[in-house]
PADREN-569680 format. One line per 8 residues: their letters; for each residue x, y, z of N, C-alpha, C. Coordinates in steps of 0.2 Angstrom, whole numbers, m for minus. Layout:
<sites>
A> X:Y:Z:X:Y:Z:X:Y:Z; ...
</sites>
This chain:
<sites>
MITNKGNM> 6:m5:0:0:1:1:4:7:0; 2:10:m4:6:17:m4:4:22:2; 9:23:5:9:28:12:15:32:10; 13:39:13:16:44:11:20:43:20; 28:44:19:30:43:24:30:50:29; 31:55:24:31:62:25:26:64:30; 25:69:32:19:72:35:14:78:31; 9:74:30:5:78:24:m1:83:30
LFPTIFMA> 0:83:35:m3:88:39:m2:95:39; 4:96:39:5:102:38:4:106:31; 5:103:25:5:105:20:m3:108:19; m7:103:22:m14:104:22:m15:109:27; m16:110:32:m15:115:35:m14:123:34; m8:122:29:m5:127:26:m10:129:21; m13:124:17:m16:127:12:m23:129:15; m25:125:19:m32:128:21:m32:133:25
LAAAVLLY> m26:137:27:m27:145:30:m26:149:24; m23:146:18:m20:152:15:m27:151:10; m32:146:9:m39:145:6:m42:151:9; m43:150:16:m46:153:21:m44:160:21; m39:163:22:m38:169:21:m41:174:13; m38:169:7:m41:173:1:m50:171:0; m50:167:4:m60:166:5:m63:173:7; m59:176:13:m61:179:16:m60:186:12
AGYRKGVH> m53:186:10:m52:194:6:m57:194:m1; m58:188:m2:m64:187:m8:m70:191:m7; m72:190:m1:m78:191:2:m80:198:3; m73:200:5:m73:208:7:m74:213:m1; m70:208:m4:m73:212:m11:m79:208:m15; m82:207:m14:m87:204:m16:m86:198:m21; m81:195:m23:m79:189:m26:m79:182:m25; m81:180:m19:m80:175:m16:m83:168:m20
VKGLMWGL> m90:171:m22:m93:165:m26:m89:165:m30; m87:169:m35:m85:168:m41:m79:164:m41; m76:166:m35:m70:161:m35:m71:155:m31; m75:154:m28:m78:147:m26:m78:142:m32; m83:147:m36:m84:142:m43:m80:140:m46; m74:145:m47:m69:142:m52:m64:138:m48; m63:137:m44:m60:132:m37:m65:125:m40; m70:127:m40:m75:120:m41:m74:117:m49
TMTLKILP> m75:123:m51:m72:119:m59:m66:118:m61; m59:120:m59:m55:117:m60:m54:111:m56; m57:110:m50:m57:103:m46:m60:100:m51; m66:101:m55:m68:95:m59:m64:94:m64; m61:98:m67:m57:95:m72:m51:92:m71; m48:93:m66:m41:90:m63:m43:84:m60; m49:82:m56:m51:76:m53:m50:71:m55; m52:68:m62:m51:62:m67:m41:62:m67
LVFLALLV> m39:67:m69:m32:66:m70:m29:62:m63; m31:67:m58:m27:64:m52:m27:58:m49; m35:56:m50:m37:51:m48:m35:45:m52; m33:45:m59:m30:40:m62:m23:39:m61; m19:46:m60:m12:45:m59:m11:42:m52; m15:43:m46:m15:39:m41:m17:31:m42; m23:30:m46:m24:21:m47:m17:19:m53; m15:22:m57:m6:19:m59:m1:19:m55
AGMVQLLI> 0:25:m49:5:24:m44:2:18:m38; m5:16:m37:m6:11:m32:m3:4:m37; m6:4:m43:m7:m2:m47:1:m5:m49; 4:0:m50:11:m2:m51:15:m4:m47; 15:m1:m40:14:m5:m34:15:m12:m32; 7:m13:m31:5:m18:m31:6:m24:m38; 7:m23:m42:9:m28:m49:15:m29:m50; 20:m25:m50:26:m27:m52:29:m28:m45
PRESISAW> 33:m34:m46:35:m36:m39:44:m32:m38; 43:m30:m31:46:m27:m28:53:m29:m29; 54:m35:m29:61:m37:m31:63:m35:m40; 58:m35:m43:58:m33:m50:61:m28:m52; 58:m21:m47:58:m14:m47:65:m14:m45; 69:m18:m39:74:m16:m36:79:m17:m41; 79:m25:m43:85:m26:m47:85:m22:m53; 80:m17:m56:81:m15:m62:82:m5:m61
IGSGAGLR> 80:m4:m56:80:3:m53:81:5:m45; 82:m1:m42:85:1:m35:90:2:m34; 94:4:m27:101:5:m26:106:0:m29; 105:m5:m30:109:m10:m34:109:m9:m41; 105:m6:m45:105:m5:m51:111:1:m54; 113:6:m49:117:9:m48:116:13:m54; 120:15:m60:118:21:m65:114:18:m69; 111:13:m72:108:9:m74:101:13:m72
GIILGSIA> 100:10:m65:94:14:m64:92:21:m64; 96:26:m64:97:33:m63:96:35:m72; 98:30:m75:97:32:m83:89:31:m84; 88:25:m82:80:23:m83:75:29:m80; 77:30:m75:74:36:m71:74:42:m75; 78:44:m78:80:50:m82:75:49:m87; 75:42:m92:73:41:m98:64:42:m97; 63:37:m89:56:38:m88:52:45:m87
GSLSPGGP> 58:49:m84:54:55:m82:53:58:m87; 59:58:m93:56:63:m98:52:62:m102; 50:56:m103:45:53:m107:37:53:m101; 36:55:m95:30:56:m93:27:62:m94; 20:62:m97:17:66:m97:12:70:m92; 10:75:m91:6:78:m88:10:83:m81; 7:86:m77:11:89:m73:12:86:m66; 11:89:m62:14:84:m53:10:81:m51
YVSLPIAL> 4:81:m53:m3:76:m51:m2:71:m55; 2:70:m60:5:64:m64:10:60:m61; 16:65:m61:23:63:m61:25:62:m53; 20:66:m49:23:65:m40:22:57:m38; 13:56:m39:12:49:m38:15:43:m39; 18:46:m46:24:41:m50:29:38:m46; 32:45:m44:38:46:m41:37:42:m34; 30:43:m31:31:39:m24:30:34:m24
ALLHSGAS> 26:31:m30:26:23:m30:31:20:m34; 36:23:m38:44:20:m37:47:19:m31; 46:25:m27:51:25:m21:48:20:m15; 44:18:m15:40:14:m10:38:7:m14; 40:7:m20:40:m1:m21:49:m3:m23; 53:0:m21:59:m1:m22:66:2:m25; 63:8:m29:67:10:m34:72:15:m27; 78:17:m29:83:21:m27:80:28:m27
IGTVVSFL> 82:30:m21:82:38:m21:85:41:m26; 91:40:m30:95:42:m36:90:41:m42; 86:35:m42:82:36:m49:76:38:m47; 74:41:m42:67:43:m42:70:52:m43; 76:54:m40:78:60:m41:78:60:m48; 82:57:m50:84:58:m58:77:58:m63; 70:53:m62:65:53:m63:63:61:m64; 62:64:m56:57:71:m56:62:76:m60
TAWSLMAV> 70:76:m60:74:81:m61:72:80:m70; 72:75:m73:71:74:m81:62:76:m82; 59:74:m78:52:76:m78:51:84:m81; 54:88:m74:53:95:m74:58:99:m79; 66:95:m81:69:99:m87:68:97:m93; 66:90:m94:67:87:m102:59:87:m104; 54:84:m102:48:83:m103:47:81:m111; 49:77:m114:46:78:m120:38:79:m124
SRLPMEIG> 36:80:m119:28:81:m121:28:87:m120; 32:92:m118:31:99:m119:36:102:m125; 40:98:m130:43:100:m133:41:103:m140; 34:99:m141:30:104:m148:28:110:m147; 26:110:m140:25:119:m138:30:123:m137; 35:120:m134:42:124:m133:45:126:m140; 44:121:m144:46:123:m151:42:129:m156; 36:128:m154:30:131:m157:32:140:m153
FLGWKVTV> 33:140:m147:33:146:m145:40:149:m146; 47:145:m144:53:148:m144:57:147:m150; 54:141:m155:60:141:m161:64:134:m159; 66:130:m166:70:126:m164:76:127:m161; 79:133:m163:87:135:m160:87:136:m152; 81:139:m149:83:139:m142:81:132:m138; 74:129:m142:74:122:m139:79:117:m138; 83:117:m146:89:113:m145:95:114:m140
IRVMSTFF> 95:120:m139:101:125:m136:100:123:m127; 91:123:m126:90:123:m117:90:114:m119; 89:111:m124:89:102:m122:97:100:m119; 98:105:m123:109:103:m125:110:104:m118; 108:111:m115:111:113:m109:109:110:m103; 103:105:m105:101:101:m97:98:94:m98; 101:91:m102:102:84:m104:106:80:m99; 110:82:m95:115:79:m90:112:81:m86
FPPVAGLI> 109:85:m83:107:87:m77:103:81:m74; 98:77:m76:94:73:m74:98:67:m69; 103:63:m74:107:59:m71:112:61:m66; 115:67:m66:119:70:m62:116:71:m55; 111:73:m54:106:75:m50:104:67:m46; 103:63:m50:103:56:m48:107:53:m43; 113:55:m47:121:51:m44:121:55:m38; 122:62:m38:122:67:m32:117:63:m25
AQTLFGSR> 110:64:m28:106:61:m22:108:52:m20; 110:49:m25:112:42:m23:119:42:m19; 124:46:m20:129:46:m17:128:48:m10; 125:54:m10:122:60:m2:117:56:2; 112:53:0:107:52:2:105:43:2; 108:40:m3:106:34:m3:104:28:2; 110:29:7:110:24:12:104:26:16; 100:33:18:97:35:22:90:35:20
TGG> 89:33:15:81:34:13:78:27:9; 73:27:10:71:19:6:62:20:7; 59:16:2:53:16:1:48:12:9
</sites>
């Protein structure tokens, strides 16, 4: 079962307080109902994606044996696991509601901290699914320069994480 060993209480309380303060500010300006409706609309749009991402994360953890994940992308996999994490992260579609549950599932299924860090770094820097839009806005030249400039960061970040924190973390 996927469980977050980190404390989710603080972020939840922080967001509740931020929402309450902003809702009060909206109430003072007479736009609170419009703000609530906007929030509900966004929730209804993103909720299916969040549910499906969490479902994928849960099923990955349950269907793929921990030994297989550990062998391919665990701490014993070394550079291979970090490279695979980098490739998977660059191919991972969507925003944090997709990639973060997958990263959590990988971590709790036996992936090394280096693999998870390289996955997340590649997702944020490389995002193959974002390239067509980037090319459309910025052109080929800027996109190629950016990709070439960031290409080695995911594996390097994974190696640093594995070297400094590999023995202190686990799923």
